[in-house]
N, CA, C, O and CB atoms as a CASP TS submission, in Angstrom:
PFRMAT TS
TARGET T0000
AUTHOR 0000-0000-0000
METHOD Language model
MODEL 1
PARENT N/A
ATOM      1  N   MET     1     190.108 -58.325 -39.417  1.00  0.00           N
ATOM      2  CA  MET     1     188.834 -57.684 -39.642  1.00  0.00           C
ATOM      3  C   MET     1     188.871 -56.179 -40.074  1.00  0.00           C
ATOM      4  O   MET     1     188.464 -55.777 -41.164  1.00  0.00           O
ATOM      5  CB  MET     1     188.055 -57.809 -38.407  1.00  0.00           C
ATOM      6  N   GLY     2     189.449 -55.338 -39.013  1.00  0.00           N
ATOM      7  CA  GLY     2     189.643 -54.463 -38.962  1.00  0.00           C
ATOM      8  C   GLY     2     190.273 -53.882 -40.191  1.00  0.00           C
ATOM      9  O   GLY     2     189.566 -53.049 -40.758  1.00  0.00           O
ATOM     10  N   SER     3     191.063 -54.049 -40.557  1.00  0.00           N
ATOM     11  CA  SER     3     192.315 -54.062 -41.636  1.00  0.00           C
ATOM     12  C   SER     3     191.199 -53.852 -42.673  1.00  0.00           C
ATOM     13  O   SER     3     190.943 -52.774 -43.210  1.00  0.00           O
ATOM     14  CB  SER     3     193.491 -55.641 -41.832  1.00  0.00           C
ATOM     15  N   PHE     4     190.554 -55.043 -42.891  1.00  0.00           N
ATOM     16  CA  PHE     4     189.946 -55.371 -44.202  1.00  0.00           C
ATOM     17  C   PHE     4     188.649 -53.561 -44.565  1.00  0.00           C
ATOM     18  O   PHE     4     188.660 -52.744 -45.486  1.00  0.00           O
ATOM     19  CB  PHE     4     188.849 -57.399 -43.862  1.00  0.00           C
ATOM     20  N   ILE     5     187.898 -53.666 -43.494  1.00  0.00           N
ATOM     21  CA  ILE     5     187.364 -52.151 -43.290  1.00  0.00           C
ATOM     22  C   ILE     5     187.973 -51.465 -43.164  1.00  0.00           C
ATOM     23  O   ILE     5     187.177 -50.561 -42.909  1.00  0.00           O
ATOM     24  CB  ILE     5     186.702 -51.772 -42.490  1.00  0.00           C
ATOM     25  N   GLU     6     189.607 -50.701 -43.079  1.00  0.00           N
ATOM     26  CA  GLU     6     189.721 -49.806 -43.331  1.00  0.00           C
ATOM     27  C   GLU     6     190.216 -49.302 -45.025  1.00  0.00           C
ATOM     28  O   GLU     6     190.325 -48.275 -45.694  1.00  0.00           O
ATOM     29  CB  GLU     6     190.327 -49.610 -42.335  1.00  0.00           C
ATOM     30  N   ILE     7     190.455 -51.127 -45.174  1.00  0.00           N
ATOM     31  CA  ILE     7     191.233 -51.025 -47.007  1.00  0.00           C
ATOM     32  C   ILE     7     189.981 -50.872 -48.166  1.00  0.00           C
ATOM     33  O   ILE     7     189.921 -50.673 -49.380  1.00  0.00           O
ATOM     34  CB  ILE     7     192.258 -52.914 -47.566  1.00  0.00           C
ATOM     35  N   LEU     8     188.810 -51.136 -46.797  1.00  0.00           N
ATOM     36  CA  LEU     8     187.568 -50.297 -48.278  1.00  0.00           C
ATOM     37  C   LEU     8     187.023 -49.106 -47.994  1.00  0.00           C
ATOM     38  O   LEU     8     186.466 -48.379 -48.816  1.00  0.00           O
ATOM     39  CB  LEU     8     185.991 -51.141 -48.678  1.00  0.00           C
ATOM     40  N   LEU     9     187.207 -48.825 -46.537  1.00  0.00           N
ATOM     41  CA  LEU     9     186.891 -46.993 -46.495  1.00  0.00           C
ATOM     42  C   LEU     9     187.557 -46.472 -47.403  1.00  0.00           C
ATOM     43  O   LEU     9     187.086 -45.698 -48.236  1.00  0.00           O
ATOM     44  CB  LEU     9     187.333 -46.083 -45.173  1.00  0.00           C
ATOM     45  N   ALA    10     189.690 -47.137 -47.296  1.00  0.00           N
ATOM     46  CA  ALA    10     190.168 -46.098 -48.361  1.00  0.00           C
ATOM     47  C   ALA    10     189.855 -46.255 -49.886  1.00  0.00           C
ATOM     48  O   ALA    10     190.098 -45.386 -50.724  1.00  0.00           O
ATOM     49  CB  ALA    10     191.629 -46.042 -48.287  1.00  0.00           C
ATOM     50  N   VAL    11     189.179 -47.698 -50.188  1.00  0.00           N
ATOM     51  CA  VAL    11     188.675 -47.213 -51.846  1.00  0.00           C
ATOM     52  C   VAL    11     187.535 -46.512 -51.766  1.00  0.00           C
ATOM     53  O   VAL    11     187.317 -45.600 -52.563  1.00  0.00           O
ATOM     54  CB  VAL    11     188.304 -48.442 -52.948  1.00  0.00           C
ATOM     55  N   LEU    12     186.932 -46.743 -51.094  1.00  0.00           N
ATOM     56  CA  LEU    12     185.533 -46.171 -51.058  1.00  0.00           C
ATOM     57  C   LEU    12     185.213 -43.911 -50.409  1.00  0.00           C
ATOM     58  O   LEU    12     184.338 -43.163 -50.843  1.00  0.00           O
ATOM     59  CB  LEU    12     184.743 -47.591 -49.652  1.00  0.00           C
ATOM     60  N   ILE    13     186.234 -43.594 -49.419  1.00  0.00           N
ATOM     61  CA  ILE    13     186.481 -42.413 -49.000  1.00  0.00           C
ATOM     62  C   ILE    13     187.746 -42.619 -48.541  1.00  0.00           C
ATOM     63  O   ILE    13     188.247 -43.102 -47.526  1.00  0.00           O
ATOM     64  CB  ILE    13     185.572 -41.875 -48.109  1.00  0.00           C
ATOM     65  N   PRO    14     188.092 -42.180 -49.444  1.00  0.00           N
ATOM     66  CA  PRO    14     189.889 -42.975 -48.276  1.00  0.00           C
ATOM     67  C   PRO    14     190.969 -42.048 -47.007  1.00  0.00           C
ATOM     68  O   PRO    14     191.922 -42.315 -46.275  1.00  0.00           O
ATOM     69  CB  PRO    14     191.543 -43.334 -49.769  1.00  0.00           C
ATOM     70  N   PRO    15     190.017 -40.739 -47.366  1.00  0.00           N
ATOM     71  CA  PRO    15     190.505 -39.990 -45.495  1.00  0.00           C
ATOM     72  C   PRO    15     189.870 -40.943 -44.349  1.00  0.00           C
ATOM     73  O   PRO    15     190.383 -41.423 -43.338  1.00  0.00           O
ATOM     74  CB  PRO    15     189.587 -38.031 -45.059  1.00  0.00           C
ATOM     75  N   VAL    16     188.743 -41.026 -44.810  1.00  0.00           N
ATOM     76  CA  VAL    16     188.714 -41.763 -43.432  1.00  0.00           C
ATOM     77  C   VAL    16     188.916 -43.325 -43.380  1.00  0.00           C
ATOM     78  O   VAL    16     189.248 -43.731 -42.267  1.00  0.00           O
ATOM     79  CB  VAL    16     187.356 -41.501 -42.791  1.00  0.00           C
ATOM     80  N   GLY    17     188.786 -44.252 -44.331  1.00  0.00           N
ATOM     81  CA  GLY    17     190.658 -44.423 -43.758  1.00  0.00           C
ATOM     82  C   GLY    17     191.875 -44.024 -43.015  1.00  0.00           C
ATOM     83  O   GLY    17     192.248 -44.667 -42.035  1.00  0.00           O
ATOM     84  N   VAL    18     192.226 -43.443 -43.259  1.00  0.00           N
ATOM     85  CA  VAL    18     193.211 -42.753 -43.019  1.00  0.00           C
ATOM     86  C   VAL    18     193.098 -42.218 -41.818  1.00  0.00           C
ATOM     87  O   VAL    18     193.958 -42.109 -40.945  1.00  0.00           O
ATOM     88  CB  VAL    18     193.424 -41.945 -43.885  1.00  0.00           C
ATOM     89  N   PHE    19     191.718 -41.811 -41.821  1.00  0.00           N
ATOM     90  CA  PHE    19     191.353 -41.248 -40.122  1.00  0.00           C
ATOM     91  C   PHE    19     191.338 -42.472 -39.155  1.00  0.00           C
ATOM     92  O   PHE    19     191.876 -42.362 -38.053  1.00  0.00           O
ATOM     93  CB  PHE    19     189.624 -40.458 -39.945  1.00  0.00           C
ATOM     94  N   LEU    20     190.625 -43.853 -39.607  1.00  0.00           N
ATOM     95  CA  LEU    20     190.356 -44.583 -38.760  1.00  0.00           C
ATOM     96  C   LEU    20     191.700 -45.152 -38.327  1.00  0.00           C
ATOM     97  O   LEU    20     191.369 -45.819 -37.347  1.00  0.00           O
ATOM     98  CB  LEU    20     189.379 -45.422 -39.174  1.00  0.00           C
ATOM     99  N   ARG    21     193.151 -45.307 -38.478  1.00  0.00           N
ATOM    100  CA  ARG    21     194.118 -45.291 -38.996  1.00  0.00           C
ATOM    101  C   ARG    21     194.981 -44.765 -38.047  1.00  0.00           C
ATOM    102  O   ARG    21     195.410 -45.475 -37.137  1.00  0.00           O
ATOM    103  CB  ARG    21     194.033 -44.771 -40.091  1.00  0.00           C
ATOM    104  N   SER    22     195.412 -43.084 -38.212  1.00  0.00           N
ATOM    105  CA  SER    22     196.394 -42.643 -37.654  1.00  0.00           C
ATOM    106  C   SER    22     195.333 -41.196 -37.506  1.00  0.00           C
ATOM    107  O   SER    22     196.024 -40.178 -37.525  1.00  0.00           O
ATOM    108  CB  SER    22     197.960 -42.744 -38.517  1.00  0.00           C
ATOM    109  N   GLY    23     194.361 -41.007 -37.416  1.00  0.00           N
ATOM    110  CA  GLY    23     193.442 -39.600 -36.262  1.00  0.00           C
ATOM    111  C   GLY    23     193.340 -38.703 -36.968  1.00  0.00           C
ATOM    112  O   GLY    23     192.787 -38.758 -38.066  1.00  0.00           O
ATOM    113  N   CYS    24     193.961 -37.498 -36.371  1.00  0.00           N
ATOM    114  CA  CYS    24     194.341 -36.530 -37.279  1.00  0.00           C
ATOM    115  C   CYS    24     195.081 -36.007 -37.429  1.00  0.00           C
ATOM    116  O   CYS    24     195.007 -34.788 -37.273  1.00  0.00           O
ATOM    117  CB  CYS    24     193.965 -35.906 -37.412  1.00  0.00           C
ATOM    118  N   GLY    25     195.982 -36.483 -37.736  1.00  0.00           N
ATOM    119  CA  GLY    25     197.445 -36.358 -38.155  1.00  0.00           C
ATOM    120  C   GLY    25     197.364 -35.937 -39.325  1.00  0.00           C
ATOM    121  O   GLY    25     196.385 -35.552 -39.965  1.00  0.00           O
ATOM    122  N   LEU    26     199.139 -36.077 -39.766  1.00  0.00           N
ATOM    123  CA  LEU    26     199.538 -34.926 -40.895  1.00  0.00           C
ATOM    124  C   LEU    26     199.147 -35.631 -42.222  1.00  0.00           C
ATOM    125  O   LEU    26     198.902 -35.127 -43.318  1.00  0.00           O
ATOM    126  CB  LEU    26     201.331 -34.458 -40.918  1.00  0.00           C
ATOM    127  N   GLU    27     199.154 -37.474 -41.671  1.00  0.00           N
ATOM    128  CA  GLU    27     198.998 -38.306 -43.498  1.00  0.00           C
ATOM    129  C   GLU    27     197.431 -38.264 -43.246  1.00  0.00           C
ATOM    130  O   GLU    27     196.955 -38.832 -44.228  1.00  0.00           O
ATOM    131  CB  GLU    27     199.834 -40.493 -43.910  1.00  0.00           C
ATOM    132  N   PHE    28     196.394 -37.867 -42.406  1.00  0.00           N
ATOM    133  CA  PHE    28     195.104 -37.127 -42.966  1.00  0.00           C
ATOM    134  C   PHE    28     194.824 -36.751 -44.107  1.00  0.00           C
ATOM    135  O   PHE    28     194.118 -37.044 -45.072  1.00  0.00           O
ATOM    136  CB  PHE    28     194.891 -36.145 -42.506  1.00  0.00           C
ATOM    137  N   TRP    29     195.814 -35.766 -43.633  1.00  0.00           N
ATOM    138  CA  TRP    29     195.393 -33.960 -44.335  1.00  0.00           C
ATOM    139  C   TRP    29     196.033 -34.348 -45.345  1.00  0.00           C
ATOM    140  O   TRP    29     195.987 -33.553 -46.284  1.00  0.00           O
ATOM    141  CB  TRP    29     196.030 -32.215 -43.610  1.00  0.00           C
ATOM    142  N   LEU    30     196.592 -35.236 -45.505  1.00  0.00           N
ATOM    143  CA  LEU    30     197.717 -35.191 -46.954  1.00  0.00           C
ATOM    144  C   LEU    30     196.606 -36.014 -47.986  1.00  0.00           C
ATOM    145  O   LEU    30     196.349 -35.844 -49.177  1.00  0.00           O
ATOM    146  CB  LEU    30     199.679 -36.334 -46.708  1.00  0.00           C
ATOM    147  N   CYS    31     196.031 -37.056 -46.895  1.00  0.00           N
ATOM    148  CA  CYS    31     195.005 -37.768 -48.057  1.00  0.00           C
ATOM    149  C   CYS    31     193.600 -36.926 -48.324  1.00  0.00           C
ATOM    150  O   CYS    31     193.143 -36.684 -49.441  1.00  0.00           O
ATOM    151  CB  CYS    31     194.502 -39.420 -47.487  1.00  0.00           C
ATOM    152  N   LEU    32     192.953 -36.489 -46.925  1.00  0.00           N
ATOM    153  CA  LEU    32     192.511 -34.988 -47.874  1.00  0.00           C
ATOM    154  C   LEU    32     192.625 -34.288 -48.882  1.00  0.00           C
ATOM    155  O   LEU    32     191.695 -34.055 -49.654  1.00  0.00           O
ATOM    156  CB  LEU    32     192.693 -34.191 -47.587  1.00  0.00           C
ATOM    157  N   LEU    33     193.597 -33.932 -48.983  1.00  0.00           N
ATOM    158  CA  LEU    33     194.661 -32.657 -50.265  1.00  0.00           C
ATOM    159  C   LEU    33     194.326 -33.562 -50.740  1.00  0.00           C
ATOM    160  O   LEU    33     193.096 -33.520 -50.713  1.00  0.00           O
ATOM    161  CB  LEU    33     196.475 -31.988 -50.423  1.00  0.00           C
ATOM    162  N   LEU    34     194.712 -34.615 -51.296  1.00  0.00           N
ATOM    163  CA  LEU    34     195.268 -35.783 -52.734  1.00  0.00           C
ATOM    164  C   LEU    34     193.893 -36.033 -53.156  1.00  0.00           C
ATOM    165  O   LEU    34     193.535 -36.033 -54.334  1.00  0.00           O
ATOM    166  CB  LEU    34     196.249 -37.600 -52.306  1.00  0.00           C
ATOM    167  N   THR    35     193.120 -36.250 -52.134  1.00  0.00           N
ATOM    168  CA  THR    35     191.411 -36.435 -52.488  1.00  0.00           C
ATOM    169  C   THR    35     190.334 -35.569 -52.986  1.00  0.00           C
ATOM    170  O   THR    35     189.193 -35.758 -53.410  1.00  0.00           O
ATOM    171  CB  THR    35     190.789 -36.734 -51.440  1.00  0.00           C
ATOM    172  N   PHE    36     191.585 -33.891 -52.661  1.00  0.00           N
ATOM    173  CA  PHE    36     190.407 -33.224 -54.087  1.00  0.00           C
ATOM    174  C   PHE    36     190.717 -32.588 -54.323  1.00  0.00           C
ATOM    175  O   PHE    36     190.233 -31.457 -54.281  1.00  0.00           O
ATOM    176  CB  PHE    36     189.133 -32.769 -54.212  1.00  0.00           C
ATOM    177  N   LEU    37     192.266 -33.106 -54.935  1.00  0.00           N
ATOM    178  CA  LEU    37     193.072 -32.957 -56.132  1.00  0.00           C
ATOM    179  C   LEU    37     192.725 -34.076 -56.964  1.00  0.00           C
ATOM    180  O   LEU    37     193.207 -33.998 -58.094  1.00  0.00           O
ATOM    181  CB  LEU    37     194.570 -32.900 -55.867  1.00  0.00           C
ATOM    182  N   GLY    38     192.049 -35.063 -56.737  1.00  0.00           N
ATOM    183  CA  GLY    38     191.890 -36.089 -57.273  1.00  0.00           C
ATOM    184  C   GLY    38     191.905 -37.177 -57.001  1.00  0.00           C
ATOM    185  O   GLY    38     193.020 -37.648 -56.774  1.00  0.00           O
ATOM    186  N   TYR    39     190.707 -38.092 -56.893  1.00  0.00           N
ATOM    187  CA  TYR    39     190.163 -38.942 -56.184  1.00  0.00           C
ATOM    188  C   TYR    39     191.280 -40.588 -55.991  1.00  0.00           C
ATOM    189  O   TYR    39     191.568 -41.465 -55.176  1.00  0.00           O
ATOM    190  CB  TYR    39     188.666 -39.056 -56.962  1.00  0.00           C
ATOM    191  N   VAL    40     191.591 -40.061 -57.605  1.00  0.00           N
ATOM    192  CA  VAL    40     192.641 -41.913 -57.653  1.00  0.00           C
ATOM    193  C   VAL    40     193.781 -41.302 -56.817  1.00  0.00           C
ATOM    194  O   VAL    40     193.511 -41.567 -55.646  1.00  0.00           O
ATOM    195  CB  VAL    40     193.507 -42.751 -59.738  1.00  0.00           C
ATOM    196  N   PRO    41     195.020 -40.553 -56.885  1.00  0.00           N
ATOM    197  CA  PRO    41     195.974 -40.080 -55.960  1.00  0.00           C
ATOM    198  C   PRO    41     195.170 -40.259 -54.570  1.00  0.00           C
ATOM    199  O   PRO    41     195.740 -40.900 -53.686  1.00  0.00           O
ATOM    200  CB  PRO    41     196.471 -38.509 -56.309  1.00  0.00           C
ATOM    201  N   GLY    42     194.083 -39.816 -54.358  1.00  0.00           N
ATOM    202  CA  GLY    42     193.602 -40.272 -52.642  1.00  0.00           C
ATOM    203  C   GLY    42     193.660 -41.641 -52.380  1.00  0.00           C
ATOM    204  O   GLY    42     194.266 -42.359 -51.584  1.00  0.00           O
ATOM    205  N   MET    43     192.913 -41.781 -53.215  1.00  0.00           N
ATOM    206  CA  MET    43     192.843 -43.320 -52.658  1.00  0.00           C
ATOM    207  C   MET    43     194.200 -44.346 -52.812  1.00  0.00           C
ATOM    208  O   MET    43     194.212 -45.315 -52.053  1.00  0.00           O
ATOM    209  CB  MET    43     191.600 -44.073 -53.518  1.00  0.00           C
ATOM    210  N   VAL    44     194.978 -44.233 -53.457  1.00  0.00           N
ATOM    211  CA  VAL    44     196.885 -45.040 -53.963  1.00  0.00           C
ATOM    212  C   VAL    44     196.829 -44.374 -52.377  1.00  0.00           C
ATOM    213  O   VAL    44     196.366 -45.048 -51.457  1.00  0.00           O
ATOM    214  CB  VAL    44     198.547 -44.114 -55.821  1.00  0.00           C
ATOM    215  N   TYR    45     197.285 -43.155 -52.182  1.00  0.00           N
ATOM    216  CA  TYR    45     198.096 -42.811 -50.319  1.00  0.00           C
ATOM    217  C   TYR    45     197.193 -43.627 -49.618  1.00  0.00           C
ATOM    218  O   TYR    45     197.469 -44.728 -49.142  1.00  0.00           O
ATOM    219  CB  TYR    45     198.019 -40.864 -49.436  1.00  0.00           C
ATOM    220  N   ALA    46     196.051 -43.030 -49.564  1.00  0.00           N
ATOM    221  CA  ALA    46     195.210 -44.077 -48.783  1.00  0.00           C
ATOM    222  C   ALA    46     195.852 -45.697 -47.971  1.00  0.00           C
ATOM    223  O   ALA    46     196.143 -46.092 -46.842  1.00  0.00           O
ATOM    224  CB  ALA    46     194.143 -44.486 -49.963  1.00  0.00           C
ATOM    225  N   ILE    47     195.808 -46.385 -49.806  1.00  0.00           N
ATOM    226  CA  ILE    47     195.759 -47.876 -49.299  1.00  0.00           C
ATOM    227  C   ILE    47     196.995 -47.862 -48.724  1.00  0.00           C
ATOM    228  O   ILE    47     197.151 -48.299 -47.583  1.00  0.00           O
ATOM    229  CB  ILE    47     195.566 -49.112 -50.395  1.00  0.00           C
ATOM    230  N   TRP    48     198.403 -47.164 -49.729  1.00  0.00           N
ATOM    231  CA  TRP    48     199.840 -46.977 -49.272  1.00  0.00           C
ATOM    232  C   TRP    48     199.992 -47.298 -47.488  1.00  0.00           C
ATOM    233  O   TRP    48     200.202 -48.288 -46.786  1.00  0.00           O
ATOM    234  CB  TRP    48     200.294 -45.243 -49.691  1.00  0.00           C
ATOM    235  N   VAL    49     199.703 -45.555 -47.236  1.00  0.00           N
ATOM    236  CA  VAL    49     199.271 -45.620 -45.518  1.00  0.00           C
ATOM    237  C   VAL    49     199.154 -46.916 -44.872  1.00  0.00           C
ATOM    238  O   VAL    49     199.957 -47.551 -44.188  1.00  0.00           O
ATOM    239  CB  VAL    49     197.816 -45.001 -45.212  1.00  0.00           C
ATOM    240  N   LEU    50     197.573 -47.241 -45.375  1.00  0.00           N
ATOM    241  CA  LEU    50     197.248 -48.499 -44.429  1.00  0.00           C
ATOM    242  C   LEU    50     198.312 -49.565 -44.819  1.00  0.00           C
ATOM    243  O   LEU    50     198.984 -49.232 -43.842  1.00  0.00           O
ATOM    244  CB  LEU    50     195.615 -49.149 -44.662  1.00  0.00           C
ATOM    245  N   THR    51     198.999 -50.470 -45.333  1.00  0.00           N
ATOM    246  CA  THR    51     199.147 -51.578 -45.710  1.00  0.00           C
ATOM    247  C   THR    51     201.031 -51.384 -45.252  1.00  0.00           C
ATOM    248  O   THR    51     201.777 -52.298 -44.902  1.00  0.00           O
ATOM    249  CB  THR    51     198.464 -51.859 -47.406  1.00  0.00           C
ATOM    250  N   LYS    52     201.339 -50.101 -45.390  1.00  0.00           N
ATOM    251  CA  LYS    52     202.614 -49.874 -44.944  1.00  0.00           C
ATOM    252  C   LYS    52     203.277 -50.088 -43.480  1.00  0.00           C
ATOM    253  O   LYS    52     204.463 -49.815 -43.294  1.00  0.00           O
ATOM    254  CB  LYS    52     202.731 -48.714 -45.235  1.00  0.00           C
TER
END
């Protein structure tokens, strides 16, 4: 159930989904940057991080 919520948050608010999985590390900051540059790249990266 936890991964479903993380994936849902990764679609709605990508950095939050990554933050729940990895904390405030490099993956979070990269996701935040990608989300600022464009919503879709941030979402794709967040889903990739959560499923790898």
